[in-house]
SERO-4910 file (N, C-alpha, C, O; in steps of 0.05 Angstrom, whole numbers):
BEGIN
 pado doro    nc1    nc2    nc3   cac1   cac2   cac3    cc1    cc2    cc3    oc1    oc2    oc3
  Met    A  -1085   -163  -1640  -1096   -180  -1619  -1103   -163  -1595  -1088   -146  -1588
  Ala    A  -1125   -167  -1585  -1134   -152  -1561  -1116   -158  -1537  -1107   -181  -1534
  Pro    A  -1110   -138  -1520  -1093   -142  -1497  -1106   -162  -1478  -1130   -162  -1474
  Arg    A  -1088   -178  -1465  -1097   -197  -1445  -1101   -183  -1419  -1086   -165  -1412
  His    A  -1119   -192  -1404  -1124   -180  -1377  -1121   -202  -1356  -1131   -225  -1360
  Leu    A  -1107   -196  -1334  -1105   -215  -1312  -1132   -219  -1300  -1149   -201  -1297
  Leu    A  -1136   -244  -1293  -1161   -250  -1279  -1163   -234  -1253  -1142   -228  -1241
  Pro    A  -1186   -226  -1244  -1189   -209  -1221  -1175   -220  -1196  -1165   -204  -1180
  Trp    A  -1174   -246  -1192  -1162   -257  -1168  -1132   -260  -1170  -1119   -265  -1149
  Val    A  -1120   -257  -1194  -1091   -262  -1197  -1075   -240  -1186  -1055   -245  -1172
  Leu    A  -1083   -215  -1190  -1066   -192  -1181  -1064   -191  -1151  -1041   -188  -1141
  Pro    A  -1085   -194  -1136  -1082   -193  -1106  -1064   -216  -1096  -1049   -212  -1078
  Ala    A  -1066   -239  -1108  -1049   -262  -1100  -1020   -257  -1106  -1002   -263  -1090
  Phe    A  -1015   -245  -1129   -987   -239  -1137   -975   -218  -1118   -952   -222  -1109
  Leu    A   -990   -197  -1111   -980   -177  -1092   -975   -188  -1064   -956   -181  -1051
  Ala    A   -992   -207  -1056   -988   -219  -1030   -962   -236  -1030   -948   -237  -1010
  Phe    A   -957   -250  -1052   -933   -266  -1054   -908   -248  -1053   -888   -255  -1039
  Ile    A   -909   -226  -1067   -886   -207  -1066   -881   -197  -1038   -858   -195  -1029
  Ala    A   -902   -190  -1024   -900   -179   -997   -888   -200   -978   -871   -193   -961
  Ala    A   -896   -225   -982   -885   -246   -964   -856   -250   -969   -841   -254   -950
  Cys    A   -848   -249   -994   -819   -253  -1000   -803   -230   -989   -781   -234   -979
  Thr    A   -814   -206   -991   -800   -183   -981   -796   -185   -951   -774   -179   -941
  Gln    A   -816   -194   -936   -814   -197   -907   -794   -218   -900   -779   -214   -881
  Asp    A   -794   -240   -914   -775   -262   -908   -747   -254   -913   -729   -266   -901
  Ser    A   -742   -235   -931   -715   -228   -938   -702   -208   -919   -678   -202   -922
  Lys    A   -717   -197   -899   -706   -178   -880   -686   -192   -862   -691   -215   -854
  Pro    A   -662   -179   -855   -642   -192   -838   -653   -197   -810   -668   -181   -800
  Thr    A   -645   -219   -798   -653   -226   -771   -633   -217   -751   -609   -223   -754
  Ser    A   -641   -202   -731   -623   -192   -710   -621   -212   -688   -641   -223   -679
  His    A   -595   -218   -679   -592   -235   -656   -603   -223   -631   -612   -236   -612
  Gly    A   -601   -195   -630   -609   -182   -605   -590   -192   -584   -598   -207   -566
  Thr    A   -564   -183   -585   -542   -196   -570   -549   -199   -540   -540   -218   -528
  Glu    A   -564   -180   -529   -570   -183   -501   -591   -204   -496   -588   -221   -478
  Ser    A   -613   -204   -512   -635   -223   -507   -627   -251   -516   -637   -270   -505
  Ala    A   -609   -253   -536   -601   -279   -545   -579   -292   -529   -575   -316   -531
  Ala    A   -566   -277   -512   -544   -287   -496   -555   -308   -476   -573   -303   -460
  Ala    A   -542   -331   -476   -550   -352   -457   -528   -358   -437   -534   -369   -416
  Ser    A   -503   -350   -443   -481   -355   -424   -459   -335   -429   -455   -325   -451
  Val    A   -443   -330   -408   -419   -314   -409   -397   -329   -395   -401   -341   -374
  Glu    A   -373   -329   -407   -350   -343   -395   -326   -324   -396   -317   -316   -417
  Ile    A   -315   -319   -372   -292   -302   -369   -266   -318   -372   -265   -340   -362
  Ser    A   -248   -308   -387   -222   -321   -389   -199   -301   -385   -203   -277   -390
  Gly    A   -177   -311   -375   -154   -294   -369   -143   -298   -341   -153   -316   -327
  Ala    A   -124   -283   -334   -110   -286   -308   -130   -281   -285   -149   -266   -287
  Arg    A   -125   -294   -262   -141   -290   -238   -126   -276   -216   -136   -272   -194
  Ala    A   -101   -267   -222    -85   -254   -202    -65   -236   -216    -58   -239   -239
  Ala    A    -55   -216   -200    -35   -197   -210    -20   -185   -186    -30   -186   -164
  Gln    A      3   -174   -191     17   -159   -171      4   -132   -168     -5   -120   -187
  Ala    A      3   -122   -143     -9    -96   -138      7    -76   -155     31    -75   -155
  Gly    A     -8    -59   -169      4    -39   -186      5    -47   -215     11    -31   -233
  Glu    A     -1    -73   -221      0    -83   -249    -28    -83   -261    -49    -80   -247
  Ser    A    -29    -85   -287    -55    -88   -302    -54   -113   -319    -33   -119   -331
  Val    A    -76   -127   -321    -79   -150   -339   -105   -147   -354   -122   -131   -347
  Phe    A   -109   -164   -375   -133   -162   -391   -149   -188   -389   -138   -210   -391
  Leu    A   -175   -185   -384   -194   -207   -384   -212   -205   -409   -218   -183   -418
  Ser    A   -221   -228   -419   -241   -227   -440   -265   -243   -432   -264   -260   -414
  Ala    A   -287   -238   -445   -312   -252   -439   -325   -262   -464   -330   -246   -483
  Ala    A   -330   -288   -466   -343   -300   -489   -373   -302   -484   -381   -315   -464
  Val    A   -390   -291   -501   -419   -292   -498   -430   -311   -519   -424   -309   -543
  Lys    A   -446   -331   -510   -457   -351   -529   -487   -352   -527   -499   -345   -506
  Asp    A   -499   -362   -549   -528   -365   -549   -535   -393   -537   -518   -407   -528
  Ser    A   -561   -399   -538   -570   -424   -526   -559   -449   -540   -560   -471   -528
  Ser    A   -549   -446   -564   -538   -468   -579   -507   -470   -574   -494   -488   -586
  Gly    A   -497   -452   -558   -469   -452   -553   -452   -439   -574   -428   -442   -575
  Val    A   -466   -423   -591   -452   -409   -613   -444   -382   -603   -460   -367   -591
  Leu    A   -419   -375   -608   -408   -349   -600   -423   -327   -614   -427   -328   -638
  Ile    A   -431   -306   -599   -445   -283   -610   -425   -261   -615   -416   -249   -595
  Pro    A   -417   -256   -639   -397   -235   -644   -409   -207   -638   -432   -201   -644
  Gly    A   -391   -191   -626   -399   -163   -620   -419   -161   -597   -430   -139   -593
  Ala    A   -422   -182   -581   -441   -180   -559   -431   -159   -539   -407   -157   -533
  Val    A   -450   -144   -528   -443   -123   -509   -438   -136   -482   -455   -151   -472
  Val    A   -415   -129   -469   -408   -140   -443   -403   -117   -424   -389    -98   -430
  Ala    A   -416   -118   -401   -411    -98   -380   -395   -111   -358   -401   -132   -348
  Trp    A   -373    -97   -349   -355   -107   -329   -360    -91   -303   -366    -68   -303
  Ser    A   -356   -105   -280   -357    -91   -254   -340   -106   -234   -333   -129   -237
  Ser    A   -332    -91   -212   -316   -102   -191   -331    -98   -165   -345    -78   -161
  Ser    A   -329   -117   -147   -342   -115   -120   -329    -93   -103   -342    -83    -85
  Asp    A   -304    -85   -110   -291    -63    -95   -270    -50   -114   -248    -59   -115
  Ser    A   -279    -29   -128   -261    -16   -147   -238     -1   -133   -219      6   -147
  Ser    A   -241      4   -107   -219     18    -94   -195     -1    -91   -172      8    -88
  Leu    A   -200    -27    -91   -179    -47    -90   -169    -55   -118   -146    -53   -125
  Ile    A   -188    -65   -133   -182    -75   -160   -205    -66   -178   -228    -72   -174
  Glu    A   -198    -50   -199   -218    -40   -217   -216    -53   -244   -195    -63   -252
  Val    A   -239    -53   -258   -239    -65   -285   -253    -45   -304   -274    -34   -297
  Ser    A   -241    -41   -327   -252    -22   -346   -273    -35   -364   -278    -59   -362
  Ala    A   -286    -19   -381   -306    -29   -399   -295    -49   -419   -310    -65   -429
  Ser    A   -269    -48   -424   -257    -66   -443   -246    -91   -430   -236   -109   -444
  Gly    A   -248    -93   -403   -238   -117   -389   -210   -114   -379   -198   -134   -369
  Thr    A   -199    -90   -379   -172    -86   -368   -174    -84   -337   -189    -67   -327
  Val    A   -160   -101   -323   -161   -102   -294   -136    -87   -283   -114    -93   -290
  Asn    A   -141    -67   -266   -120    -52   -253   -119    -59   -223   -137    -52   -208
  Ala    A    -98    -74   -215    -96    -81   -187    -84    -58   -172    -59    -55   -170
  Arg    A   -100    -42   -160    -92    -17   -147    -79    -23   -120    -59    -11   -113
  Arg    A    -91    -41   -105    -82    -47    -78    -82    -77    -73    -95    -92    -88
  Ile    A    -69    -86    -52    -68   -114    -45    -96   -122    -35   -107   -108    -18
  Gly    A   -107   -143    -46   -133   -152    -36   -147   -171    -56   -135   -179    -75
  Thr    A   -172   -178    -50   -187   -197    -66   -215   -186    -71   -228   -175    -53
  Val    A   -224   -188    -96   -250   -179   -104   -264   -199   -122   -252   -219   -130
  Val    A   -289   -194   -127   -304   -210   -147   -308   -193   -171   -320   -171   -169
  Leu    A   -299   -202   -194   -304   -188   -220   -327   -201   -234   -329   -226   -235
  Thr    A   -344   -185   -246   -368   -195   -260   -369   -185   -288   -364   -161   -293
  Ala    A   -375   -203   -307   -380   -196   -335   -409   -203   -341   -417   -226   -338
  Ser    A   -424   -183   -350   -453   -188   -355   -460   -181   -384   -449   -163   -396
  Ser    A   -479   -197   -395   -490   -191   -421   -520   -198   -420   -527   -221   -418
  Gly    A   -536   -177   -421   -564   -182   -417   -570   -192   -390   -562   -181   -370
  Ala    A   -584   -215   -389   -593   -226   -363   -573   -247   -352   -578   -258   -331
  Val    A   -552   -253   -367   -533   -273   -358   -506   -260   -351   -500   -238   -360
  His    A   -491   -274   -334   -465   -263   -325   -447   -286   -317   -455   -309   -313
  Asp    A   -421   -279   -313   -401   -297   -302   -385   -282   -282   -381   -257   -285
  Thr    A   -375   -295   -262   -359   -282   -241   -333   -297   -237   -331   -321   -241
  Val    A   -312   -283   -229   -287   -295   -221   -276   -281   -196   -281   -257   -192
  Ile    A   -262   -295   -180   -248   -283   -157   -220   -275   -167   -205   -291   -177
  Phe    A   -214   -249   -162   -188   -239   -172   -173   -228   -148   -184   -214   -131
  Thr    A   -147   -236   -146   -130   -228   -123   -106   -213   -132    -93   -221   -152
  Ser    A   -100   -192   -118    -75   -178   -122    -57   -181    -98    -66   -180    -75
  Ser    A    -32   -186   -103    -12   -191    -81     12   -174    -86     14   -159   -106
  Leu    A     32   -176    -68     56   -161    -71     80   -179    -62     82   -185    -38
  Thr    A     97   -186    -80    121   -201    -74    141   -183    -60    145   -160    -69
  Pro    A    153   -191    -38    155   -218    -27    138   -223     -2    145   -239     16
  Tyr    A    115   -209      1    101   -208     26     78   -229     27     64   -233      8
  Thr    A     76   -241     51     54   -259     57     40   -248     82     53   -241    102
  Phe    A     14   -246     81     -1   -234    103    -17   -256    117    -32   -271    105
  Leu    A    -14   -257    144    -29   -277    160    -43   -261    183    -31   -244    195
  Phe    A    -68   -269    187    -83   -254    208    -98   -274    225   -107   -295    217
  Ala    A   -101   -266    250   -119   -281    268   -147   -280    257   -155   -261    244
  Asp    A   -162   -301    263   -189   -303    252   -207   -279    260   -224   -271    245
  Thr    A   -202   -269    284   -218   -247    294   -208   -219    286   -220   -199    294
  Ala    A   -187   -218    270   -177   -192    261   -198   -179    243   -210   -192    225
  Ser    A   -203   -153    247   -223   -140    231   -214   -136    202   -190   -135    197
  Gln    A   -233   -133    184   -226   -128    156   -212   -101    153   -195    -98    136
  Ala    A   -220    -82    170   -208    -56    168   -178    -57    175   -162    -45    162
  Asp    A   -172    -72    197   -144    -75    204   -128    -90    183   -105    -83    177
  Arg    A   -140   -111    172   -126   -127    152   -119   -109    128    -96   -110    118
  Gln    A   -138    -94    118   -133    -78     95   -114    -55    100    -97    -48     84
  Leu    A   -116    -43    124    -97    -22    131    -69    -32    132    -50    -18    122
  Ile    A    -65    -56    142    -38    -67    144    -27    -73    116     -4    -67    110
  Arg    A    -44    -84     98    -36    -89     71    -28    -63     57     -8    -62     43
  Asp    A    -45    -43     60    -40    -17     47    -14     -5     57      1      5     42
  Ala    A    -10     -6     83     14      6     95     40     -8     84     59      6     78
  Val    A     39    -34     82     62    -49     72     67    -42     42     89    -37     34
  Gln    A     45    -41     27     48    -33     -2     59     -5     -5     76      0    -21
  Asn    A     49     14     12     58     41     10     88     43     18    103     58      6
  Ala    A     95     29     40    123     30     49    142     18     29    163     29     24
  His    A    134     -4     17    150    -17     -4    155      2    -27    177      5    -37
  Ala    A    133     14    -36    135     33    -59    153     57    -52    168     66    -69
  Phe    A    151     66    -28    167     90    -20    197     82    -18    214     98    -26
  Gln    A    202     59     -8    230     50     -7    242     47    -35    265     54    -39
  Met    A    226     35    -53    236     32    -80    240     59    -93    260     63   -107
  Ala    A    222     78    -89    225    104   -101    248    120    -90    261    135   -104
  Thr    A    254    116    -64    275    131    -50    302    119    -55    322    134    -60
  Phe    A    304     93    -53    330     80    -53    335     62    -77    358     54    -82
  Gly    A    314     57    -93    318     40   -116    319     11   -110    325     -6   -127
  Lys    A    313      4    -85    312    -25    -78    294    -28    -53    293    -11    -36
  Gly    A    281    -51    -53    264    -58    -30    271    -85    -19    294    -94    -22
  Leu    A    253    -97     -5    257   -124      5    253   -145    -17    235   -142    -34
  Thr    A    270   -165    -17    267   -187    -37    264   -214    -24    254   -233    -38
  Asp    A    271   -217      0    268   -243     14    240   -246     24    226   -227     31
  Ser    A    231   -271     25    204   -277     34    199   -264     61    214   -269     80
  Thr    A    178   -248     64    172   -233     88    143   -238     97    125   -236     81
  Thr    A    140   -244    122    113   -249    133    104   -225    150    119   -215    167
  Val    A     79   -217    146     67   -196    162     43   -209    177     24   -219    164
  Phe    A     44   -209    203     24   -223    219     10   -204    238     22   -188    251
  Gly    A    -17   -205    238    -33   -189    256    -48   -208    275    -64   -224    266
  Gly    A    -44   -205    301    -57   -223    320    -61   -210    347    -57   -186    351
  Phe    A    -70   -227    366    -78   -217    392    -62   -230    415    -51   -215    432
  Thr    A    -59   -256    415    -44   -269    437    -16   -276    427    -11   -298    418
  Ile    A      1   -256    428     29   -259    417     48   -252    440     45   -232    453
  Ser    A     68   -269    444     87   -265    466    101   -238    464    105   -225    484
  Gly    A    108   -230    440    123   -204    437    105   -180    442    116   -158    443
  Cys    A     79   -184    445     61   -162    450     53   -161    480     31   -150    486
  Ala    A     69   -172    497     62   -173    526     58   -146    538     41   -142    555
  Ser    A     74   -126    529     72    -99    540     46    -87    529     42    -87    505
  Pro    A     29    -76    546      4    -64    537      8    -41    516    -10    -36    500
  Gly    A     31    -28    518     36     -6    500     48    -14    473     52      3    456
  Ala    A     53    -40    469     66    -49    444     46    -46    421     22    -52    425
  Ser    A     56    -38    398     38    -35    375     47    -54    353     30    -67    340
  Ala    A     73    -56    348     83    -74    327    113    -77    331    126    -60    344
  Phe    A    125    -98    320    154   -101    322    164   -118    299    149   -133    287
  Ala    A    189   -114    292    202   -128    270    224   -145    280    238   -139    299
  Gly    A    227   -168    267    249   -186    274    253   -207    252    234   -218    242
  Gly    A    278   -211    244    283   -230    223    271   -221    197    277   -200    186
  Arg    A    252   -237    187    237   -229    162    207   -227    168    191   -234    152
  Thr    A    201   -218    192    173   -217    201    167   -191    214    182   -179    229
  Ile    A    143   -181    208    131   -159    223    106   -170    238     89   -183    226
  Thr    A    105   -164    264     82   -172    280     67   -148    289     79   -129    300
  Val    A     41   -148    286     24   -126    294      7   -135    318     -7   -155    316
  Cys    A      8   -120    339     -6   -127    364    -34   -115    364    -40    -94    376
  Leu    A    -53   -128    350    -79   -117    345    -95   -113    370   -113    -95    371
  Gly    A    -90   -129    391   -106   -126    415    -96   -107    435   -109   -102    456
  Asn    A    -73    -95    431    -60    -78    450    -69    -48    447    -75    -39    425
  Gln    A    -69    -34    469    -75     -6    469    -55      9    452    -61     30    439
  Gly    A    -30     -1    451     -9     12    434    -17     14    405     -7     31    390
  Trp    A    -34     -5    396    -45     -4    369    -72      9    368    -77     26    351
  Lys    A    -90      1    386   -118     10    384   -121     40    390   -140     52    379
  Val    A   -103     52    405   -107     80    413   -102     99    389   -111    122    390
  His    A    -88     89    369    -81    107    346   -101    107    324   -116     87    320
  Lys    A   -102    129    310   -120    131    287   -106    118    263    -82    112    264
  Pro    A   -121    114    241   -110     99    218    -85    110    206    -67     95    198
  Val    A    -81    137    205    -57    148    193    -33    141    210    -12    133    198
  Ile    A    -34    143    236    -12    136    253     -7    106    253     16     97    256
  Arg    A    -28     90    250    -23     61    247     -7     55    222     10     38    221
  Gln    A    -13     70    200      3     67    176     32     74    181     50     61    171
  Lys    A     35     96    196     62    104    203     77     83    218    101     78    213
  Ile    A     64     70    237     76     49    253     86     26    235    109     16    238
  Leu    A     70     18    216     77     -4    198    100      4    180    118    -12    174
  Gln    A    100     29    170    122     39    154    149     39    170    170     32    159
  His    A    147     46    195    170     46    213    182     18    214    206     14    211
  Glu    A    164     -2    220    174    -29    223    185    -41    197    204    -56    197
  Leu    A    172    -34    175    182    -45    150    210    -33    143    226    -47    130
  Phe    A    215     -9    151    242      2    146    262    -12    163    286    -14    155
  His    A    255    -22    186    274    -38    202    282    -63    186    305    -70    186
  Leu    A    263    -76    173    270    -99    157    288    -91    134    306   -106    126
  Trp    A    283    -67    123    300    -57    102    329    -52    113    348    -59     99
  Gln    A    330    -42    137    357    -38    149    371    -65    153    395    -67    146
  Phe    A    357    -85    163    369   -111    168    380   -122    141    401   -135    141
  Lys    A    365   -118    120    372   -129     94    394   -113     80    414   -125     71
  His    A    391    -88     78    409    -71     62    431    -57     77    451    -49     65
  Trp    A    427    -54    103    449    -43    119    465    -65    132    488    -61    140
  Ser    A    453    -89    134    464   -110    151    469    -99    179    488   -106    193
  Ala    A    451    -80    186    455    -66    212    439    -78    234    417    -88    230
  Thr    A    450    -78    258    438    -86    282    446    -66    303    464    -50    299
  Pro    A    433    -66    327    441    -48    348    471    -51    355    482    -33    368
  Ala    A    483    -74    348    511    -78    354    530    -64    334    553    -59    340
  Thr    A    519    -58    310    536    -46    289    528    -18    282    540     -5    265
  Ser    A    507     -8    295    498     20    289    486     31    315    476     17    332
  Ala    A    489     57    318    477     70    341    447     66    342    434     68    321
  Ala    A    436     59    365    407     53    367    391     77    358    370     74    345
  Trp    A    399    101    366    382    124    359    383    130    329    364    141    318
  Val    A    404    122    315    405    125    286    385    106    273    371    114    254
  Met    A    385     81    282    367     62    270    338     69    275    321     69    257
  Glu    A    331     76    300    303     83    306    295    110    295    272    113    285
  Gly    A    313    129    295    306    155    285    302    155    255    284    168    244
  Ser    A    319    140    240    316    138    211    290    123    204    277    129    184
  Ala    A    283    102    220    258     88    215    234    106    219    215    105    203
  Glu    A    235    122    239    213    141    245    212    163    223    190    170    215
  Leu    A    235    172    214    235    192    193    224    181    167    208    194    154
  Met    A    233    157    160    223    144    135    193    140    137    178    141    117
  Ala    A    183    134    161    154    129    164    138    154    159    118    154    145
  Tyr    A    147    176    171    132    202    167    135    212    138    116    223    127
  Arg    A    159    208    127    162    216     99    145    198     80    134    207     60
  Gly    A    142    173     88    127    154     72     97    160     72     85    160     50
  Ile    A     86    166     95     57    173     95     52    200     82     31    205     72
  Ala    A     72    217     84     69    243     70     69    239     40     54    253     25
  Ala    A     86    221     30     87    215      1     61    205     -9     54    208    -33
  Arg    A     45    191      8     19    181      0     -3    201      4    -26    195     -1
  Gly    A      4    225     14    -17    245     18    -34    241     43    -55    252     46
  Leu    A    -24    224     62    -40    218     86    -36    239    107    -54    244    123
  Leu    A    -13    251    108     -7    271    129     17    288    119     38    277    111
  Ala    A     14    314    118     35    331    110     59    327    128     57    326    152
  Phe    A     83    326    116    107    321    133    110    343    153    118    337    176
  Glu    A    105    368    146    109    390    164     91    387    189     98    394    211
  Thr    A     67    376    184     48    371    207     59    349    225     59    352    249
  Gly    A     69    327    213     80    306    229    105    315    244    108    309    268
  Leu    A    122    331    231    146    341    244    138    359    268    150    358    289
  Gly    A    117    376    263    108    393    285     99    378    309    103    386    332
  Cys    A     86    355    305     77    339    327    101    328    343    100    326    367
  Gln    A    122    320    328    146    311    342    159    333    358    168    328    381
  Val    A    160    356    347    172    379    361    156    385    387    168    389    408
  Lys    A    129    385    385    113    391    408    115    369    429    117    375    453
  Glu    A    116    344    421    118    322    440    145    325    455    145    320    480
  Ser    A    166    331    441    192    334    454    192    358    473    202    356    495
  Ala    A    181    380    464    181    404    480    163    401    505    170    410    527
  Asp    A    140    388    502    122    383    524    135    366    545    132    371    569
  Phe    A    150    346    536    164    328    555    185    344    571    188    340    595
  Ala    A    200    361    557    220    377    570    209    396    591    221    400    612
  Ser    A    185    407    585    172    425    604    161    410    629    161    421    651
  Arg    A    153    385    624    142    369    646    164    357    663    162    354    687
  Thr    A    186    349    649    207    334    662    234    347    655    250    336    639
  Pro    A    239    371    666    264    385    659    288    369    668    287    356    689
  Pro    A    310    369    654    314    385    629    306    371    604    314    379    582
  Gly    A    289    351    606    281    337    582    297    311    577    308    299    596
  Leu    A    298    303    552    312    278    545    342    281    547    353    303    544
  Pro    A    356    259    553    385    260    555    398    264    527    384    262    507
  Ala    A    423    271    527    438    275    502    438    248    486    440    227    498
  Leu    A    436    250    460    436    226    443    462    210    446    462    186    442
  Ser    A    483    223    453    509    209    456    508    189    479    524    170    480
  Ser    A    488    192    497    486    173    519    467    150    513    464    132    530
  Val    A    455    150    490    436    128    483    444    115    457    426    108    441
  Glu    A    469    112    452    478     99    427    473     69    429    467     56    409
  Gly    A    476     58    453    471     29    457    442     23    460    426     39    469
  Leu    A    434     -1    452    406     -9    452    394     -9    480    372      0    484
  Gln    A    409    -20    499    399    -22    526    393      6    538    372     11    550
  Ala    A    412     24    534    408     52    543    384     65    529    369     79    542
  Phe    A    381     60    504    360     72    488    333     62    499    314     77    504
  Gln    A    330     35    502    305     24    510    297     30    539    274     29    546
  Ser    A    317     35    556    311     40    584    306     70    590    299     77    613
  Thr    A    309     87    570    305    115    575    276    122    574    261    114    556
  Gln    A    267    137    594    239    146    595    235    171    578    252    189    578
  Gly    A    212    172    564    207    195    548    206    190    518    213    167    510
  Pro    A    199    209    503    195    206    474    222    205    459    228    223    443
  Leu    A    238    184    463    264    183    451    262    177    421    280    186    406
  Tyr    A    242    163    412    238    158    384    233    185    370    244    190    348
  Thr    A    217    202    382    212    228    372    238    244    369    243    256    348
  His    A    253    245    390    278    260    391    298    249    370    311    265    356
  Ser    A    298    223    366    316    211    346    307    218    318    324    222    300
  Met    A    281    220    314    271    227    288    279    256    281    286    262    258
  Leu    A    277    274    301    286    301    296    315    302    289    324    318    272
  Ala    A    331    285    302    360    285    296    365    276    267    381    288    253
  Met    A    351    255    258    355    245    231    344    264    211    355    266    188
  Asn    A    323    279    217    313    299    198    334    321    195    339    331    173
  Phe    A    347    329    217    369    349    216    392    339    199    403    354    183
  Leu    A    399    314    203    422    303    188    417    299    158    436    301    142
  Thr    A    392    295    151    386    290    122    377    315    108    370    313     84
  Thr    A    376    337    121    366    362    109    382    369     84    371    377     63
  Ala    A    408    368     86    425    376     64    426    356     42    423    363     18
  Gly    A    430    330     48    434    310     28    410    294     20    411    278      1
  Gly    A    388    297     35    364    282     29    365    254     40    384    246     53
  Leu    A    343    239     35    340    212     47    361    192     35    366    172     48
  Thr    A    372    198     12    391    179      1    416    177     18    432    158     15
  Thr    A    421    196     36    443    194     54    440    170     73    460    160     83
  Leu    A    415    162     78    410    139     94    421    114     80    432     96     93
  Arg    A    417    113     54    428     90     39    459     91     40    472     70     43
  Ala    A    470    115     37    499    117     37    510    108     64    531     94     65
  Tyr    A    497    115     86    505    106    112    504     76    114    524     63    123
  Gly    A    482     64    106    479     35    107    499     20     90    509     -1     97
  Asp    A    504     31     66    524     18     48    551     17     61    565     -3     58
  Ser    A    559     38     75    585     39     88    586     19    111    606      5    115
  Val    A    564     17    127    563     -2    149    564    -30    139    578    -47    150
  Lys    A    550    -35    117    549    -62    105    577    -70     94    584    -93     94
  Ala    A    591    -50     85    618    -55     74    639    -59     96    662    -66     90
  Gly    A    631    -56    121    649    -61    143    659    -37    159    675    -40    177
  Ala    A    650    -13    151    659     11    165    645     12    193    623      1    196
  Ser    A    658     25    212    646     30    237    623     49    233    622     64    214
  Trp    A    603     49    251    580     66    247    590     96    249    578    113    235
  Gln    A    610    101    265    620    129    267    632    138    240    628    161    231
  Ala    A    648    120    227    660    127    202    639    130    180    640    148    163
  Ala    A    619    112    180    597    113    161    581    138    164    573    151    145
  Phe    A    576    146    189    562    170    196    576    195    184    563    211    171
  Thr    A    602    197    189    617    220    179    617    221    149    614    242    137
  Ser    A    619    198    136    620    197    107    593    204     95    591    219     75
  Ala    A    571    194    107    544    199     95    533    227    101    521    239     84
  Phe    A    538    237    126    525    262    134    543    286    134    535    308    140
  Gly    A    568    281    128    587    303    125    596    315    151    607    337    151
  Lys    A    592    302    173    602    311    199    605    288    218    590    268    215
  Ser    A    622    290    237    626    268    255    604    267    276    590    287    280
  Pro    A    600    245    290    580    244    311    585    266    332    567    278    342
  Ala    A    611    270    339    617    290    359    608    318    350    597    333    366
  Thr    A    613    325    325    605    351    315    574    353    315    563    374    323
  Phe    A    561    332    307    532    332    307    521    336    335    503    352    340
  Tyr    A    532    321    354    523    324    382    525    352    392    509    361    408
  Gly    A    545    366    382    548    394    391    528    413    377    520    433    389
  Glu    A    519    406    353    501    423    338    471    418    344    455    436    341
  Phe    A    465    394    351    437    386    352    420    402    373    398    410    366
  Pro    A    430    407    397    413    423    416    405    450    405    383    459    410
  Gly    A    423    463    390    416    489    378    394    486    357    377    503    354
  Tyr    A    395    464    342    375    459    321    348    455    334    328    466    325
  Val    A    347    439    356    321    433    369    310    459    381    286    464    379
  Ser    A    327    475    394    317    499    407    306    520    387    291    537    394
  Gly    A    314    517    362    305    536    341    280    527    327    269    542    310
  Leu    A    270    503    334    245    494    321    221    507    333    219    510    357
  Thr    A    202    514    316    177    526    325    158    504    337    153    484    324
  Val    A    149    509    361    131    490    374    102    497    368     93    518    375
  Pro    A     88    478    355     59    484    348     42    486    374     50    475    395
  Ala    A     20    500    372      3    503    395    -12    477    401    -19    471    424
  Asn    A    -18    461    380    -34    437    384    -23    414    368     -8    417    349
  Tyr    A    -30    390    377    -24    366    361    -45    364    339    -69    367    344
  Leu    A    -35    359    315    -53    357    292    -52    330    278    -65    326    258
  Cys    A    -35    312    288    -30    287    273    -42    263    286    -36    240    278
  Gly    A    -59    266    306    -74    244    317    -57    225    334    -64    202    337
  Ile    A    -35    235    346    -18    218    363    -33    210    388    -22    195    405
***
């Protein structure tokens, strides 16, 4: 039998059919970015400063169907406060509030995320600058972390930090901040605050927060502890605290204290009175001159051998009912009388820097 031949028009039609089938069988790409119609963030909206949490973002098409494997880009309005990784991990670096955004193609979702620090509440006058607000939050966070690292315990009772302008306790133009009860008040409108640069403002807040630590863990007051011990240890912890954060080398801060004390002595000989004469709060507060500086030098001398943990040992003894003199002898290895005899020689041996370098 002779071979059959396809009609001339059959072969082209058959090939066109095959081509059409082949084209229809190709997989369809969602094109995750172009197909995305909505993004929805889920997860926590707050964390403690220093903690990390995870957020997720669901990307859906115009039919509300979840798009698996959709590419999501994360961003923070201020990564110095709260940062977010490509995978949605949020790192609350500092106390504050930011806007976090998850984007996929042309669509996005945002959430407000806040980091806080227990047990602190921050209140500010409406006219307080954002720079002052953040500096105060940072200083409290840094001080709390330093107290925990140094002593293994910080404040646990609800504590309020307030920054304002028309405050009765800020009546003195030179006032910068003060502590009382479970509150720290910052005198934002006073020259005592405004004259200082940011690093020293941080030091001021660390000083006041250590006073609250003293009230809590020493159960100490000017009636149960020498005033110069309380103020000097607060000043020492403040300078050690900002040094621990890399804001100012401790040796630089110490040098400024030495120079301030020496300059006062040269202007007003013979300088500051003996610390033995300013154990009481009234005598301490009525003394003219850089007595906080002098007290800080004293506490630095006392803690040189045993470190800052001797401050906790002193406070533990006072809290247990010992007299401040007995607690002093137990913690620092010498009686107040012995210390008073040694301290002038220590001060006279300190090198006085040529210039102030710490922005006082």
